[in-house]
N, C-alpha and C positions, 0 to 999 in steps of 0.2 A: 458385310460382304460374305458371300457363301464360301465354303471350304470344300475342296475336292481332294480326297486322299487316294493315292495310288499304291496298292498293296499287292503282294504276291511273293512267291518263293524267290530265292536268289537267281539272278542271271536270266530272267525272263524278259528283260528290256524295260523295266520300270523307269530307270533314269533316262533312257533314250526317249521314251514317251514324254516324260517330264520336260526335257530340254526342248522338244519340238513344240509342245503346247506353250511353254514359256517364251518361245521365240529366240532363245539364246542358250548357250552352253553353260549351265550352272552346275548340275549334278555330274559326278564323275562316271564315265561310261567305260567299263572294263570287262573283259571276258571272265575274270576271276570271280567266283561267287562270293557274295558278302562284302563287296567293296563299299557299298553305301551302308553306313552304320547309323547315321543320325537322320532325323527328320530335316529335310531341306524345304523351305517354303519360298514361293515366288508368285507374283501375279500372273495369271494366264493371259496370253496375248492372242489366243486363237479363237476364243468364244465371243459371242456378242454380249453376253451378260458377264459382268466382272466377277471373278472368283479368285481365290487363293489356292494354289496347288501345293500339295504336301507329298514329297517323295520319301518313302520309308525304306528302312533296311529290309533285307530279305527275311521272310518268315520260314521257320522250320528247317533251316540248314544247320549243320554242325560246323561251327567256325572254330578253328583250332586255337585262336588266341583268347578265347573266353568271352567274346562279345555277344554270343548267341542269345543269352537271356535278355541283355539290354536291348538288342535289336527287336526282339519280340515285344518287349514292353513299349518301345517306341511306336511300333505298328499298332498296338492296342490303344495307345494314346490318340493316334491319328484317327482310328475308327470311332473312338468315343466323341471326338470333337468335329467330325466331318459332317457335311450335308449331303455328300454324294461319294460313293466309294467305287473306284475303278479297280476291279479284280483282274489282274493280268496273268495270263497263262501263255505257255510256249507251244506253238504249232509244231515245231520240229521235235520236241521231246514227247509230245502227246500228254495224255492224262497221267498224272503221277499220284501216289498215295498222299503226298504233302498237299497237292492241289485239292484232293478230296477232303482231307482233314480241314484245310482252311475254308473250303466251301461250307462245310458243316458249321463252322464257327460264324461265317459271314451271313448265313441264312437267319441267324438270330440277331444280326445287327439292326439297330434302329434306322439308320439312313438307308436310302435306296442303293442297291448294288447293281452295277452293270459289268457283265463279263466281257473282257477284251482279250481276244486271241491275237497275240503278236507273232511276228515273223512269218506272216502269210505273204510271202514275197511274190507269188504268182498264183494263177488259177488252180494249179495241181494241188496246192495245200488247202484249198477251201473245203475239201471233204473233211477236214479236221473238226469242223463245227459239230458234226453228228456225235463224235466221241465226247466232246465237252458238254453237250446237251444233257448228259447224265448228271451234271452238277446241280441241275434244278433251277437255273436262272433263265431269264428270257433270252431270246435269240441273241447269240454272241455277236459282237462287232469285230469283224476280221480286218486287221490292219498290218502294216509293216512300218515300224518306227524308223527303221534304217532308210527306207526309200520314200517315206511319207505316203504310202499307199492307203487310201480310204480314210484319211484323217478328217476329211470333210464330214463323213457320216458320224465319226466319233464326236466331233464338235457339235453337230446338229443334235445328237442325243443328249449331250451335256447341256446345251441351251434349253432343250425341251424340259429337262428335269429342273434346271435352275431358274427358269422363267417365273414360276409362281413365287419362289423364294425371293427373287429380285423385286417383284412387284410388291410383295408383302413388306420387304425391307424399306422400299421407297415410300410406301404408305405410312409406315411407322416413323420414318425419318421426317416426313412432312408434318404428321400430327405432332411429333415431338418438337419440331421447330416452331410450329404455330402455338403450342401450349407452353413452351419453355419448361421450366422446372415445375412439376406438379407437386404442390405442397398440400398434404392432407392435414388439416387442423383438427386434431382429435383430442378427446378428453371426456371426463365425466360431466354431467349437466351442471351448468352455472359455474364452470371453472374460468369462464371469461373468453371462450373461443371467439364468439361473434364480436365481442369488444376488441379483441386483438386484431381480427380481420378489419374492422372499421378503423382502428388506429393506424394500421398499415396503409389502408386505402385513403385515409384522410377524410372520409365521409361516412354517413350512416347507410351503408349498402345492405346490411342485414339487420334483422330485428334484434334489439337488445332489451332484455327484460329481467327483472329479479326473479321471475317465475322460471324454475328449472325446466328445461326441455322445450323452450319456445321454438328453437330451430328443429324442424321435422325432417327436411330434405337436405341432401348433400348438394350444395350450390357451388358451381364453378365460376370463379371470378377472375378474369384476366387482369394482370397488372404489370407495369414496367418499372423497374427500379435500376437506376444507374445504367440504362441501356440494355438490361437483361430482362427477358420475358419470364413471367411467373404465371401460374394458374393456382389460385388459392381455392382449395376445396373446403368450404365451411360445412362441417358435419353436425348432425344431431348428437347430443351428448349420449355417451354409452352408459346406460344404467345396468345394474346387475340383472341377470335373466329373471330372477324371481320377482323383480319389481316392474317388469314390463307388463303392465296390467291391461293393455288392450292391443288390438291388431296394429294400430298406427305406430305404437312404440316398437313393436316387434319389427315392422318393416323399416322403420327409421334406423334401428340398430343394424339391420341387414345392409342397408345402403351405406352406413358408416363403415362397416367391415369391408364392403366392396371398395369403398374409397381408399382404404388402407392398401388394398391389393393393387389398385391401379396407380397409386401415387409413386413418384420418384423418391420422395422424402417425406417422412411422417414427423409432424410437429406436435409433440405431446404437451398439451397445456395443463399445468397443474396450479391449483389454487394454493399458493404457498402459505397464505395466512391461515388456512384451515389445516395445513399439513398433508402429507401424502397418505392416502387412504388405501384400503384393500382394493377398491375399485380402480384406483390409479395403477396399482400393481398388475391387475388383471389386463388392463388396456396395454400396459407396457409389455406384458407377456404375449399379447396378440401381435404386437410389432415384432417381437423377437421371433415368434413362430413363423411369421411371414418373411423373415430375413430381410427386413427393410432398413435402409438408412434412417437415422433418427436424430432429431434435435429436441431437447427438453426445454420448454419455456416455463420458467418459474414466475407466474403472473401474481399480481397483487403484492409485489415485493415492498411497496411503500407501506403496507400494513403489517409487515413481518418484523417484529421487535423494533418498532419505530424509534424507540428511545435509545437504542444501542448504536454505537458508532458503525459507519458503513463497512469498514474492513472486518469487524467482528461479525456483523450480520451476514456478509458473504461467506465467511469461514464457517459459520454455523449452518447456513443453507447448503453449502457444499457437503458438509459432513452428513446432514440429514438426507440429501438426495442419494449420495453414494451408499449410504447404509440401507435405505429403504428400497432403492432400485439397483442393488448391487449387480444383478444379472444383466442390466442394461448399461454396464460401465463404459461401453464404447461410445455412448451418446454424450456429446458436450451439452452444456446448458447456458441459457441466457436468463438473467434475472431482470425483469422489467415490470412496468405497470401499464396495462392497456388503458386504464382509466385516465391517467395523467399523461400518457404518451412517453414516459421516461424509458429510454433505451430500446424502444420498439424497433427502431431501424437496425438494431443489432441482430434481429431475427433473420432478416434477409441477407445481411452481410455474412452471418455464420453459415447460412444455407449455401451461399456461393463458395465459401471455404470448403465445405463438405464435398461439394461437387468437384472442385479442383483436385482435392486429395483423392477422391474416388477414381479419377481418370488416370492416376499414376499407378497402373497395375504392374506388379513386379514381373520381370522377364522370367522365362522358364529356368534359365540358368541361375538367376538370383534366388528364385523360389527354392530350388533344390539345394543350394548352398545353405540357405537359412535353416531349412528343415533337417538336413543331414547333420548340421552343426548342433541342432537341438537334440537329436538322437544321440550324438556322441557325448554331449554335455551331461545329459540325463537319460541314460538308456532305460527303456521300458522294462518293468519287472517281468519275470517269468510267470505266466498264467498258471495258477495252481491246479486248475481243472484240465486245461489243454496241454500243460507242461511244455509250453513253447513261449518264445519271446516275439513280440511284434517286430517285424522287419520292414523298413521302407525301401521300396525299389526305385520309385520315381514319383514325381509330382508335376502337375501342370495346372494352369488356370484357364477356366472356361467362363465366358460371360454370356448371359442370356441376351439375345439380340433385341428382345422387347424392352429391355431396361438399359439403354445406352446413355441416357442423360445423366444419371447418377449410377454408374455400373457397380454391381456387387458380384465380383468374380467368385465362382465356386472353385475351391482348390481341390482338385481330384488327387487323392493319394492312392497309389497302387502299392498294396502291401501283401504280405504272404497270407494273412488270414484276418479279415476285418473284425472277426469276433474278439481278437486280441486287443482291439482299441477300447480302452476304458474311458469313461467320461472325464476322469481326472487327468489322464494323459492328453486327451484331446484339448482340455482347457489349458494345459501346459504349452502345447504347441500353438494354440491360439495366442497366448500371451507372448510367446517368442516371436510370432509373426508380427504382432502389434508393436513390439519393441524395435524390431528390425525395419519394419515398414509401416510407420504410423499413418493411419487414415482415419482421423476423428469422425465419428458419426457413421462409419461403415462397418457392418459386422464381418467377422471372419467366418466364412462358411466352408466346412469341409465335406467332401463326399468320399467315403472310404470304400475302395473296391478290392476284393480279394483277387489275387492272381498267383496261381500255383506255378511251379516251375514247368509243368507240362499240363496244359489245359485240355488237350485232346490226345487220343491215341490213334495212330493210323488205322484205317478200316481193315478188317480182315480180308485176305485175298479170297476171291471166289473159289469154290470147290473145283478141282480139276486143273488148277493152274500151278 
């Protein structure tokens, strides 16, 4: 569902607009600037296309109780995660330096911005639009939230912007529903990928040969398991680039890499009998770089130390995998034999577990409690070059709408200076997140954004004023 953020300086009527669009009184409406300090979200009841409204605290005001910085961060978060921004200004007050400063910031925003001039209670105030045209946005929408004046035009413009997003989301939802969980079965040649697919399907749907590289194309195979839909993407084996000796191999590798990118979950098949190789690690690195959920399948387990008791074999295999693929520690694994069919059903069962765990995204409040506790437990060191310490202001989670089947939220960290985030401290935060919110198979992805105490300065007054 699309998100619409309502931003502007204090007391321009953002909460009144929010309440009218939501169809009920949710946000507090008060004449005192800075009353709304937190992001308040609610579904929009006034547009044809569904969307979520976000009402933010006022930007650029001096609030005497110390909430000013937090309010600005809240607005930044809303702008980072919105699909449409309604920039609200006040017709009574006219154009202010804070409006101009905020406009300068919003012109760099990724989502589309629509200028909304509020408190245009009658025709005599409509001349205000010429003054606000200096902000550099398209023709402003003139409304009165108090009297409901011209809200039809506002909703029409919102629907016009949201329509393509709604259509895209509907198409993606339909494709996702038809495809189910898209599993990319990847690995080096002759690891047993096609044998695993055949064992899951219960027939010989793909070519199996002792000759490495028999599978050239990425083949989509639909399958239903326990009432759940899957699409198994059987890929060509990924060989080292230096050994791709003809154009067919090169294009096969490209299709395999594309399959990784469009998959909901990557199943990394490893020939356990041969041990984990350098090429296995390179393929695992590709999964990590693409920030994909992952399940490791240890194939040919029946040939792995066959004379050793089962418990000892599993312990030895666990140690081997965690040592050789330490950077993919978030991925659980299944030990099976595609040839004999032993434990093959565990692959899809584990995939379903990963999906369910991925859908339990922590709330914004829980996220901030976890991360602030981590900062208190182990404060970051003072950077020797910058002579400053990393400071966390706020965190929020954003999920790519294209990957809703097995979502991988990006945890956006608003900090004083992103250069102060070291790899080791990011790894520490990742471990704390995993301890507090386990989601096996799903990577912890951070996006660190710098946010200074004052990101802009009011524009200089024109000469002669």
